[in-house]
C-alpha positions in Angstrom: 9.6 9.0 -45.2 12.9 7.4 -47.8 12.0 7.7 -51.8 8.6 4.8 -52.0 9.3 4.9 -55.7 6.3 1.8 -57.4 7.3 -2.3 -57.4 9.6 -1.9 -60.6 7.5 -5.4 -62.2 4.3 -3.4 -59.8 1.2 -2.5 -62.5 -2.4 -0.4 -62.0 -5.5 -1.0 -63.4 -7.4 2.3 -64.3 -10.6 1.1 -61.8 -10.3 -0.3 -58.8 -13.9 -3.4 -58.1 -16.1 -1.3 -55.5 -15.3 -4.0 -52.7 -11.6 -3.2 -52.9 -12.8 0.6 -52.9 -14.7 -0.3 -50.0 -11.5 -1.6 -48.8 -9.4 1.1 -48.8 -11.1 4.1 -47.8 -12.0 2.3 -44.4 -8.1 1.5 -44.3 -7.5 4.7 -44.4 -10.0 6.2 -41.3 -8.5 4.0 -39.8 -4.7 4.6 -40.5 -6.3 8.4 -39.5 -7.3 7.2 -37.0 -4.0 5.7 -35.1 -2.8 8.7 -35.8 -5.0 11.6 -34.5 -5.5 9.0 -31.5 -1.6 9.2 -31.4 -1.8 13.0 -30.9 -5.1 13.1 -28.3 -3.0 10.1 -26.4 0.0 13.4 -25.3 -2.7 16.2 -24.7 -5.0 13.2 -22.4 -1.9 13.3 -20.4 -1.4 16.3 -17.8 0.5 18.9 -18.1 4.6 17.9 -16.4 5.9 20.8 -13.7 8.1 23.0 -15.8 6.8 22.2 -19.1 4.7 24.5 -21.6 1.2 24.1 -22.6 2.5 25.2 -26.1 5.4 23.0 -26.0 3.0 19.4 -24.4 1.3 20.2 -27.7 4.0 20.7 -30.3 5.0 17.1 -28.8 1.5 15.6 -29.2 1.5 17.7 -32.5 4.7 16.2 -33.8 4.4 12.2 -31.9 0.7 12.4 -35.0 3.4 13.7 -37.5 5.7 11.1 -36.5 3.0 8.2 -35.7 1.1 9.4 -39.5 5.0 9.0 -41.8 4.8 4.9 -39.8 1.1 4.5 -40.6 0.5 6.6 -44.2 -2.1 7.5 -44.3 -0.6 9.6 -46.9 2.9 9.7 -48.1 6.0 10.7 -46.3 6.2 14.8 -47.1 1.8 15.1 -47.2 2.1 14.1 -43.5 4.7 16.6 -42.4 3.6 19.3 -44.2 0.1 18.8 -42.1 1.9 18.8 -39.0 4.5 22.2 -40.2 0.8 24.2 -41.7 -1.1 22.4 -38.4 1.8 23.9 -35.9 1.5 26.7 -37.4 -2.2 27.8 -37.2 -2.9 26.4 -34.0 0.8 29.0 -32.3 2.8 27.1 -31.0 4.6 28.5 -33.6 5.2 31.5 -35.2 4.3 30.5 -38.7 7.7 32.0 -39.9 9.5 29.9 -37.8 7.3 26.4 -37.8 8.6 27.0 -42.0 12.0 28.4 -40.8 13.8 24.4 -41.7 13.5 24.8 -44.4 15.9 27.8 -44.8 18.7 25.0 -43.0 21.8 24.8 -45.9 21.4 21.4 -45.0 18.1 20.8 -46.9 19.1 22.4 -49.2 22.7 20.2 -49.5 20.1 17.1 -50.0 18.0 18.6 -52.4 21.2 19.4 -54.7 22.1 15.8 -53.9 19.4 14.7 -55.7 19.5 17.0 -58.8 24.0 15.4 -59.0 21.9 12.7 -59.3 19.6 12.8 -61.8 22.7 13.7 -63.8 24.0 10.9 -62.8 21.0 8.7 -64.9 20.6 11.5 -67.7 24.0 11.6 -68.8 24.9 7.2 -69.3 27.9 7.5 -66.3 26.7 5.7 -63.1 26.0 2.8 -65.8 29.1 3.3 -67.5 31.2 2.3 -64.0 28.7 -0.5 -63.0 30.0 -2.3 -66.5 34.0 -1.2 -66.0 33.5 -2.9 -62.2 31.6 -5.7 -63.7 34.3 -6.4 -67.2 37.3 -6.1 -64.8 35.5 -8.8 -61.7 32.7 -9.8 -63.1 33.9 -13.2 -63.8 33.0 -15.0 -60.7 29.2 -15.1 -59.3 30.7 -13.3 -56.1 33.1 -10.3 -58.0 30.2 -10.0 -60.0 28.5 -8.9 -56.2 31.2 -7.2 -55.5 31.4 -5.1 -58.6 27.4 -3.7 -58.0 28.5 -3.2 -54.1 31.6 -0.8 -56.0 29.1 0.7 -58.1 26.4 1.4 -55.2 29.6 2.5 -52.5 30.8 4.9 -55.2 27.8 6.9 -56.1 27.1 6.2 -52.6 29.4 8.7 -51.7 27.3 12.0 -53.4 23.6 10.4 -54.1 21.4 10.7 -51.2 18.7 8.9 -53.4 18.6 4.7 -52.5 15.9 4.8 -55.7 17.9 6.3 -57.9 21.4 5.3 -57.2 20.4 1.3 -55.8 16.9 0.6 -57.6 17.3 2.6 -61.1 21.0 2.1 -61.5 22.0 -0.9 -59.5 18.9 -2.9 -60.0 17.9 -2.7 -63.0 21.5 -4.1 -63.9 21.5 -7.0 -61.2 17.5 -8.3 -63.4 20.0 -8.3 -66.4 22.7 -10.7 -65.5 20.5 -12.6 -63.6 18.5 -13.3 -66.7 21.6 -13.4 -68.9 21.9 -16.8 -67.1 17.8 -17.8 -67.3 17.2 -17.3 -63.8 14.2 -15.9 -63.4 11.3 -15.8 -60.4 10.8 -20.0 -60.0 12.2 -22.6 -60.8 15.8 -21.0 -62.3 15.1 -18.5 -59.4 18.4 -20.5 -57.5 21.4 -19.8 -60.7 22.0 -16.7 -59.8 19.0 -14.1 -58.9 18.3 -16.0 -55.5 21.8 -14.5 -54.5 21.7 -11.4 -56.7 18.8 -9.5 -55.1 19.5 -9.9 -50.6 22.5 -10.0 -51.4 22.7 -6.3 -52.9 20.6 -5.4 -51.0 22.2 -5.9 -48.7 25.1 -3.9 -49.0 23.4 -1.3 -50.6 22.4 -0.9 -46.5 26.0 -1.3 -45.7 26.5 2.1 -48.2 23.2 3.6 -46.5 26.4 3.5 -43.3 28.7 4.5 -44.9 28.4 7.9 -45.8 26.5 11.2 -45.1 25.0 11.1 -48.7 24.7 6.7 -48.0 21.0 8.0 -47.8 19.0 11.4 -47.1 17.8 10.4 -43.9 21.7 10.8 -42.1 21.5 14.4 -42.6 18.6 14.3 -40.8 20.4 12.1 -37.5 23.6 14.2 -38.1 21.9 17.0 -36.9 19.4 15.5 -33.9 23.7 14.2 -32.5 24.2 17.6 -32.9 21.2 18.9 -31.3 22.0 16.6 -27.8 25.9 16.7 -28.2 26.6 19.3 -29.8 28.7 17.1 -32.2 29.3 18.1 -35.6 29.2 14.9 -37.6 30.6 16.2 -41.3 30.4 14.7 -44.6 35.0 13.4 -43.6 34.1 12.4 -40.6 31.6 10.1 -40.9 33.3 8.5 -43.5 36.3 8.8 -41.5 34.5 6.9 -38.9 33.1 3.8 -40.8 34.9 3.1 -43.2 36.2 0.6 -41.3 33.5 -1.4 -40.2 32.2 -0.3 -43.3 33.6 -2.6 -46.0 34.8 -5.5 -43.3 30.8 -6.1 -43.3 31.2 -5.3 -47.4 33.5 -7.6 -47.5 32.0 -10.1 -44.9 28.3 -10.5 -46.0 28.6 -11.4 -49.2 31.0 -13.7 -48.9 29.4 -15.3 -45.1 25.4 -15.4 -47.5 27.4 -17.7 -50.6 28.6 -20.0 -48.2 25.5 -20.6 -47.3 23.0 -20.1 -49.8 25.3 -20.4 -52.9 24.0 -19.6 -56.7 23.9 -22.6 -58.8 25.8 -21.0 -60.9 29.9 -20.1 -59.9 31.4 -18.5 -62.8 29.4 -15.6 -65.0 32.2 -15.0 -67.9 28.5 -13.7 -69.9 28.5 -11.6 -67.3 32.1 -9.3 -68.5 31.5 -10.4 -71.9 27.8 -8.6 -71.3 29.6 -5.9 -69.6 32.0 -4.8 -72.7 30.0 -5.2 -75.3 27.8 -2.6 -73.2 31.3 -0.1 -73.3 30.9 -1.0 -76.9 27.2 0.4 -78.0 27.9 3.5 -75.1 31.3 4.3 -77.3 33.6 7.3 -76.1 32.4 9.3 -72.7 30.1 12.3 -74.5 30.3 15.8 -73.3 28.1 15.8 -70.6 28.9 13.0 -69.2 32.7 14.2 -68.7 31.5 17.5 -66.9 29.1 14.5 -64.6 32.3 12.9 -63.9 33.8 17.1 -63.4 31.2 18.1 -61.3 30.9 14.4 -59.8 34.7 14.7 -58.3 35.1 18.8 -57.7 31.8 18.5 -54.5 32.8 14.8 -54.0 36.5 17.2 -53.0 35.5 20.0 -51.8 33.4 18.2 -49.6 35.9 15.9 -48.1 38.4 18.8 -47.4 35.7 21.8 -46.0 38.0 21.8 -43.2 40.9 22.7 -45.4 38.8 24.8 -47.4 35.5 26.0 -45.7 33.2 26.1 -48.2 29.9 25.4 -46.2 28.0 21.5 -47.9 25.3 23.1 -48.7 27.3 25.6 -51.2 29.3 23.2 -52.4 27.0 21.3 -54.3 24.4 24.5 -55.6 27.4 25.1 -57.0 27.9 22.0 -58.1 24.0 21.9 -59.5 25.1 25.8 -61.4 27.8 23.5 -63.4 25.6 20.9 -64.6 22.7 23.5 -65.3 25.1 26.3 -67.2 27.1 23.1 -69.3 22.8 22.0 -71.1 23.6 18.6 -68.5 21.1 19.8 -66.8 17.6 21.2 -68.1 15.7 23.6 -65.6 12.5 21.1 -66.2 14.8 18.8 -65.0 15.4 19.3 -61.9 11.8 21.2 -61.3 10.3 17.5 -61.9 12.2 15.5 -60.1 10.1 14.1 -57.9 12.1 12.6 -54.8 14.4 15.7 -54.2 11.7 18.3 -53.3 9.0 15.3 -51.4 12.5 14.7 -48.8 12.6 18.8 -49.6 9.4 18.5 -47.4 9.7 16.4 -44.9 12.9 17.2 -44.5 12.6 21.1 -43.4 9.8 20.7 -41.3 10.5 17.4 -39.0 14.3 19.6 -39.1 12.3 22.5 -37.7 9.9 20.5 -35.1 12.5 17.9 -34.1 15.0 21.8 -33.7 11.5 23.2 -31.4 11.1 20.2 -29.3 14.7 20.4 -27.9 14.2 24.0 -26.8 11.6 23.3 -24.4 13.1 20.7 -22.6 10.9 17.6 -23.4 13.6 15.2 -24.4 15.6 16.2 -21.7 12.6 15.4 -19.4 12.2 12.2 -20.8 16.2 11.5 -20.8 16.5 12.1 -16.4 13.3 10.1 -16.1 14.8 6.6 -18.8 18.1 6.5 -16.9 16.1 4.8 -14.1 15.2 1.7 -16.0 19.3 1.5 -16.4 20.7 2.6 -13.3 23.0 1.6 -11.2 24.2 -0.2 -15.0 27.9 0.0 -16.1 27.5 2.3 -19.2 28.7 -0.6 -21.4 25.8 -3.1 -20.5 23.2 0.3 -21.1 24.8 1.3 -24.2 24.9 -3.2 -25.8 21.7 -3.4 -24.4 19.6 -0.4 -25.3 22.2 -0.6 -29.3 20.5 -3.7 -29.6 16.6 -2.6 -29.1 16.9 0.1 -31.4 19.3 -2.0 -34.2 16.2 -5.2 -33.9 13.0 -2.5 -33.0 13.8 -1.8 -37.1 11.4 -4.6 -37.2 8.3 -2.6 -36.1 9.3 0.2 -39.4 8.8 0.9 -43.2 11.5 3.4 -42.8 14.6 5.0 -42.0 14.1 8.5 -41.4 10.2 6.9 -39.1 12.7 5.0 -37.2 15.4 7.2 -37.0 13.1 10.6 -35.9 11.0 8.7 -33.8 14.1 7.0 -31.7 16.9 8.3 -32.2 17.2 11.2 -30.2 15.6 9.4 -27.4 18.2 6.5 -27.2 21.1 8.6 -27.3 20.1 11.2 -24.6 19.5 8.3 -22.7 22.2 6.5 -23.5 24.4 10.1 -23.0 22.7 9.9 -19.2 23.8 6.3 -18.2 27.0 7.8 -19.1 28.7 6.5 -22.4 30.9 8.6 -24.6 29.5 10.7 -26.2 31.0 10.3 -29.7 30.9 5.9 -28.5 26.5 6.5 -28.4 26.4 9.3 -31.6 28.4 7.3 -33.9 26.8 3.6 -32.6 23.2 4.8 -33.6 23.6 6.4 -35.9 25.1 3.4 -37.6 22.5 1.0 -36.1 20.5 3.8 -37.6 20.9 2.3 -41.5 22.0 -1.1 -40.5 19.3 -2.2 -39.2 16.7 -1.9 -42.5 18.0 -5.5 -43.3 15.9 -7.1 -41.4 13.2 -7.5 -43.4 12.0 -6.9 -47.2 10.1 -3.2 -46.5 13.4 -2.2 -44.4 13.5 1.2 -47.1 13.3 1.8 -50.2 14.6 -0.4 -52.0 13.6 -2.6 -49.9 10.2 -3.3 -52.4 12.1 -3.3 -55.9 14.2 -5.6 -54.7 12.6 -8.9 -53.1 9.7 -8.0 -55.6 11.6 -8.9 -58.1 10.8 -12.6 -57.0 13.2 -14.2 -56.3 13.7 -14.8 -52.8 10.5 -15.8 -50.6 10.2 -13.2 -47.4 10.9 -16.7 -45.6 14.8 -16.8 -47.1 15.0 -12.9 -47.9 13.7 -12.3 -43.6 16.8 -15.4 -42.5 19.0 -13.4 -44.3 18.4 -10.3 -43.4 18.9 -11.8 -39.7 22.2 -13.8 -40.9 23.1 -10.4 -42.0 22.1 -8.5 -39.0 24.7 -11.4 -36.7 27.9 -10.9 -38.5 26.8 -6.5 -39.1 26.2 -6.0 -35.6 30.0 -7.4 -34.2 32.0 -6.5 -36.5 30.7 -2.8 -36.3 30.9 -2.9 -32.5 33.9 -4.5 -32.6 35.9 -2.8 -35.4 34.0 0.4 -35.4 35.0 1.1 -31.4 38.5 -0.3 -31.6 38.3 2.0 -35.1 37.4 5.0 -33.0 39.3 4.1 -30.4 42.1 4.7 -32.4 41.2 8.1 -33.8 40.8 9.1 -30.7 36.9 9.7 -30.9 36.2 8.5 -27.3 
C-alpha cells in the first residue's frame, strides 16, 4: 500500500477493446476470489482454545485485508476501508473503536508531512537543492549520482512521499540529464541512463530506511515495534541508529554498480553547466521558497530534538502546515487535492487499529509461541540470521513495503524475540530490512516502476542489480549496523 502513481511515460486510452474488458473483469474476479478465500480459510480453521470467536473473525478480516493489499483488486486505501467497515459491520469491534485509528497522532503526522512535500515541489525548493548539489559535485557520472542521491536523502528527512520526493523531483532531473548526453532507451541507454536509473532507485531504497519519514509506512513499522516490545522508535532514535550503515550503503552501492556496469559517459561537465543554467533561470529565492525553507528547517529541527522540548511530532508537523497555509505558500485547495496524502491517511489509520486490536487478542503471542518451536535449541544469533534472510528475500512476493511489513513484521519480530535475540537488535534490523528489501525488483515500492518504466534497463538487468545491491546492503547493515548499535548501548 505504498503510493502508486502512474508510470511517467505511460499513456491511457479512452476506450478498451471488448477482449481487454473481459480480461480485466476476469482478473478482478480472480483477485476478489483470492481475497475472500484467504479470509474464509481462516474461518474454516477451528478457533484455538483461549481465543474468542470475535478475535478469530478479526484475524480473518485482517488476513483478507492484507491479501487484498497485495493482489489489489482495488487501490490499497479502498481495501483497508472495506476491512474497517467489515469489522464494524460484523460487530468484531464497536464502530467508535474500529475508527479510532484515525485519531492516532502518527496518522496526522504522515498526513502533514505529505502536505509539506507538496510545498517543496510547488515552491521549487526541491529542484533548487538538487541543482545546487549537481553544480557542486556533478562533473563526473558517479558524482552526479551522489548529488541526486544526496538530494533524495536531504528531502527524506521530512518528506515520506517517495513518489513526490524521488519520482517527482529526482527522477525528472535524472532523465533530463541522461537525455542531455544523448542517452535514451535503446541503443544509447548505456551512455548514462542505464546507470543512473537503477542506481538512483537503489539509493532511494536506502534513504527509505534512513529516516522515520523515509517512506510512508515506517511510522506503521514503528507502531508495530512499540506494540510488541514497548520500544519507541522516535524520529531521532531511528535516524541515529541508521546513520552509519545508511551512509556506508549510500557510498558503497553506487560505487560497486559503477565498477560492475559503468556508464559509457564518465565525465559530465554539461550536467554542472545545466544545473548552473537552471539555477540562473530560477533566479533568487522567492518569498514562498524562503518560507518553505524556514518551515523545513524548523520542523526537521524540532523532530530531532523532541527529547528536549517534549512537543509531539504530530503537533510540530501540524504547526508547520499551519504556517504554510497562513503564509500562502500552500492553499487549502493544495491540501485537499493532495490525493496521495489522503490515500495514506485512510489505509494507515485503518491498519493501525486493526493491528492494535489483533495484538490485544493474544493471537500474535500464540503464533510466536508455536513458531518458536521451529528454532528451539538454536543460538539466538543463528535464528536471527535465518529469519532476517527469509524476511528480506520474501519481498520478491510483494509489490509494497507496507503490505510486506503488515503481513510479516509482527510475526517475525515475535519469533525472533522468542528465540532470545536482544529486543533492539530485532526491532531495528527488521525495520531497516523492511525498506532495504524493496531493492530486489522493479515493483518493490513506489519509485521502482517509475525508474524502470523509463525503459533504460531490462528486467533481467534490474533484478541482477537488485540482487547485487542486497549482497552489499545486508552485510553492511548487519556488520556495521550491529556494531554501531552496540556502541550506542542499544543491545
